[in-house]
N, C-alpha and C positions, 0 to 999 in steps of 0.2 A: 216490727217498728224499724224503719230505715231513716235515721236522722241525717239530714244534710244541713251543713252550716252555710248560710247564704247572706249576702248583704241585705240590709233592710231597705227595700224599695217601696214606693208609694202603693203598689198593688197589694202589699202584705198588711196594710193598715186594718182592713176588716178582720183578718185572722188574728192580729195582735189584740184588737178589741175583744174578740171572742175568748182569747186566752185570759185576759184580765177579768172577764165576766166569770169564767170558771174558777179563777183564783178567789174572786169575791164570794162566790157560792161556797167555797171551801173555808171561808172565814178569814182570809188574808187581808190585812190592812192595805189601804190604797198606796201607802208609802212604798210597797213592794211590787207595784204593778209596773209593767214595762211601758215606756213612752209610746203614746199613740200618734206620734209624728215621726216620720222616717228621717227627717233632717233635725239634728239636735238644736235645741234653742240656744245652748251654750257651746261655744267653740266648734261650730260646724266646719267641715273640711272646705277650705278655700285654696285655690291654686297659689302656691308660693308661701303659704303659712307653714311654719315649723311646729305649731301647736294646734291640735285639732282633735275631734272625736269622730269615730265611726261606729255605727250600730250593726250588729249581726243577729241573725235569728236561727234557731234550731227548728227546722221545718220537717214535718212528718207527712209526706204526700201533700195535702192541701191545708194542713193544720199547723199552726205554730205552737211548739211545745216549750219554748224558752227563748231567751235572748240575752245578749251582753253588749257592753260598750267598751271600746278600747280608746283610751286617751293617749295621744302621742305627744311627747314634749322632749326638748333637748335638756340634758343634764350634764353638768361638769363632773366627770369621774376620771380619776387616775390621770389627770393632766390634760384632758381633752373633752370637747363637747361630743356627746353621744346621744343618739335617739333611744329613749327608754319609754316603755309602754306601761300604762296603768290599767288594771282589770277592774271594770266598774259595773255595778248594778247587774250582776248575774241573776236572772230570774228563771226558774224552772218549774214546770207543772208538777214535777216530782214532789213538791212540798204539799200538794193536796191529793195526789194520785200516785201510789207506789209503783204503778206500771211504768212511770216515767222517771224513776229514781236515777237512772243512768244518764239522764240528759245533762245534768250539771257537770259531770266528769267529761262527757263528750265535748261540751262547749269549752271547758278549760283546756283540754288537750288541743283542740283546734286553734284556740287563741295562742297557745304556747308555740305551736308549729310555725305560726306566722310572726310571732313576736316573742322570741325566747328570752329577751331581757325585759322582764316584766315584774311589777310589784302590785300589791294591794295595801290599802292603808285604812285604818279606822276599825270597822267591822264589829265593834261592840264587845270585844273580849275573846279570850282564847277558847271559850267553850261554845261559841256560836258555830253554826253549820259550815259557813264558808272557811274560816280559819282551820277548822278541823279537817276539811277536805284538802286544803292546801298543804297542811302538815303531812297528811297521809300520802300526798303525791310528791313529797320530798322538798317542799319549800321550807325556808327558814323563817321562823316567827320570833320577833323581838318586841318588847313593849316600848312605847314612846311615852316619856314621863308626862304626867298631868299635875299642874300646880294651880293654886287658887288663892285669891285674896278677898277677904270679907270686908265690904265697905259699910254695910248696915247689918250688924250682928243680930238684932232682934228679928228683922224680917227673914234673915237667913235661917235662924233656928226654927221659925214657924213654917218654913217651906221646904227645906232641903230634904229630899226623900231618904237618903241613907240614915239620917238621924230620926226618922219617923216611921220606921218599918214595922214596929210593934207597939203595943200599948205602953210598955215600960219606957221605951225610947221617946215616944211622943210626950209622956208625962214629964220626963227629965228635960226635954227640949223646951216644953212650954214653961216649966218652972224657971229654967235659966233665962228664957226670954222675958218672962213676966217680972222677975225680981231684979233684973239688971246684971245678975252675975255673969250671964253669957256675954253681955256687952263688955264688961270689965275683962273677963278672961280672954276673949278673942282679941281684943285690942292690945292687951298686954303681950300676948304671944306674937302678934305682928310687930309690935314695937321692939321686942327682944330680938327678933330675927332680922331686923333691918340693919344692915351693916355698911351700906354704901349710899352716899348722896352726892350728886353732882349739882353744882349751882348754876344759875343763869341758863337753864334749859327752856326751850320752847317747843311746843307741838302744834304746828300750823296745818289746819285742814287744807287740802288741795283737791281740785277737781280731777286732774289727770297727772300721770307721771311724765316727766320731761327729761331733758338731758342731764339733770342732776342725778336721776336714777341710773342713767347710763354710766355716768362717771363713777358712781358708787359701785355698780356692778363690776366695772373694769378693775377697780382697786381691791375688791373684796372676794370675788368668787374663787380665786386660787387659794384662799385661806381655808377652804372647806374640802373635805374628802369627796363629798357628793352634794350637789345643790342644783335644783331646777333653775332653768334660765329665768332671770329676773331683770332683763333690760326693760326699758320703758315700753317698747312695742308689746312685749309679752305681758307685762303687768296691766297694760290698758286693755288687753283682750281678756285676761283672767278676771278683771274687776270692772268690766265696761258696763256703762248704762245701768247701774244698780245703786240706788241711793242708800241702801243698807250698809254698804262698805264705806267706812270713814277712813280716808287716806291721809296720813299724817306725815309731814316733813319734820324731822327732829333735828333741831339746831342748837348749838351753843354759841351765843353771840352771832357772828356772821358766818360761822362754819357749819355746814350741813354734815351731821354725823351719821344719819341713817333715815330710814322710814319705817312706818308700821301701818298695817291695815287692821283696823279694829271694828268691832260691831257693838251696838247697844240695842239689845233685844228684850222686849217685854214678853216673857214666857206666860203661857196660859195652860194650867194643869199639865205641865210637862212632867214626864215620869221621873226625871232627876231633879229638876229645879222648881217644880210647883208653879207658883205665880211670881217668881223672882224676876227682877230686871237684871239680865245677865250681860256683862261686858266681856268681850273676848279679844285677846290679842291673837289674831288669826294668822298673820304673816308679818314678817319683819326682816330687815337686812341692815347690816353694818359690818365693819371689820370686827372680829371677835372682841377686841379690847374695848370697843364702844358699845357693846351689847348692854351693859348696865345702864348707861345713859339713855338709850332708846327705850328700854323697859321702864325705867323710872318716869320718863316723860309721858309715855303712852298710858301707864298706870294712873298718873296724876290727872291726865286728860279725862279718862273714864271716871275717876272718882269725882271730879268736878261736875261731870254730867249727871251724877246722882245714881249710878248703877248700884245694885245691891251686892253683887259679887263679880269678881273679875277672874277669868280662867284662861289658861293657855296650855297647849301641848307643844313641847319642843324637844328635839332629839339631841341637839348639839350641847356639849358641856358648857360652853360659854353662855349660851342663852338660858339653860337651866340654872346655872350659877347666878346669872343676872336676876332671874325671878326670885331665887332664894334670898339674894342680898337685898331685894326690895321688900322682903317680908312675906313672900308667898309661902304657902304650905304645900307639901306634896303628899298625895294619897295614891293608893293603887289605881292603875290606869286600865281602861278598856279600849284604848287607842293602840292598835297593833300594826306594826310593819311586817308584811310578809313579802319575801323576795324569792323569785324563781331560782333554780339551781345556777343558771348562767349568770344572773345578776349577782347572786351571792358570791360566785367565783370572782367577779370583778371587785367585790368589797371585802374579800377574805383578809383577816378573820372578822366576820360581821359583828359578833357580840362585842368584841373589843373596839371595833371601828364605829359602832353606833354613835358614840359620843362625839364623833368627828363629822357626822352627816348632818346637814342642815335641812331637816324635814319638819313640817308643822301642818296645820289645817289648811294652809294655802296650797298644799300639794294634793295629789290625788284628785278627788272630786270636789275640792274646795271646802270652804267652811259651811258645809251643809249642817242642818239641824241647829244652827246657832242664830 
């Protein structure tokens, strides 16, 4: 087996389809197939753009044994804008045929040679294959906090998977939902944890980001140790032509404090959320001291829409604190930041600096699965 990493061109499409068919025969869900288009639907490479994606394949003679995507974006790090890469959707035939177990390592090493300042994000927890491989290759793994707010406790208790894993938990959850004790308990906890309220806030939906986003970017980005570019041009590419993204301008009176990108998603037999209607605060920006106002306004907007639960992953201390002060609860997270050795060196000491990085579901591959 002589694996060569090559750019994904149109001529490889039949071989990629054949790879996906082999994965399907091995019982792999379609979520883990490699794209059957050589040009990415989201963020294709266009001359002059600083944010884009490129696809690469692991080719064995005339067969494709795997593939990965590299997303390139500018980040503010250590006082300057630098190009940082995100390692996305690595797919290897090794998950169904042990003969190709080395393909995943081969792809990662190739990606790192071309893009040494690289990270991965999300990944489903420390015990998953990708973070385990990254850790073995010297990457640094750190958790990104997950917080949630229950808007409809009864529906929450009847759907949320962690509370329904076995017969005893299902019985207790159903009892709490049916008697109203769950409604009382959950609302009491949220009320007791709500410590900050700003008056006269508005959350105005907008179709696109404009110069107000540029002004906010200019006055806020230097307040963070690391943050992906969030000027209006970048934001309109990240969230272009997709009605599922609700773009909110957060104001107090006539002053724009920040913005948030939120989602309102009706889940169907989701392995975590069942049939809940899930609101997500996926992306947001303000100067750190205005984070509580932005979170409060975005949360109230989603509550008024009638979602059952509101969730958010945030790394920065100001945004985590804003969620907690709005009554959100924190539980163990499966949303993981993995940074290559060279990127970790830029952020050293990373465990201590994590709370100064502004990362959320708007980074990496975006708010997928929400």
